[in-house]
N, C-alpha and C positions, 0 to 999 in steps of 0.2 A: 545454232551450228550449220554449216554449213559443211560442202564435203563435196569436192569437186578435181575432177581431171586437168584444170587448169591453176596453173599456179604464175602466173606473169602480177605484178605489180598492180597492172589497172585493174584487174579482175578482186583479187583478194579488196584493193580501195574500194569496189564501186560493192563490191556485199558488205563491209561494215556501213559504207554509208546508208546502205539496204536495214540499218540496224540490224546486221549481223552480230551473235555474241562471239564465236568461233568461226574458224574458218580452216577445213584443214583438208590435206591434197590427198586424193587416190594413189596407189593403194595404204587403203589404209592400216598402221603400226598398231593392234589390237594394246598395246600401252599407250602410245600417244593419242586415242581416242579416249581411252581411260581420263587421262591427267588431264585433255582438254572439258569433258562433261563437268569432271570436279572441279577448275575452273569457273566453270559458271554456275556452277551451281544444280549442280542435276548429277546424281549419285545411279548406277545402275542397282536393280532389286536384283541380280543373284551375285 
């Protein structure tokens, strides 16, 4: 999972080409982060 301040399509595509599983733009919303983690098969321990 990549968390970045950059939200332009070129950076997002580059991240996924580099085998990124999920891309979240800062400032991260807690609910959005948890949703992305679940989508890629990761679950928080708390």
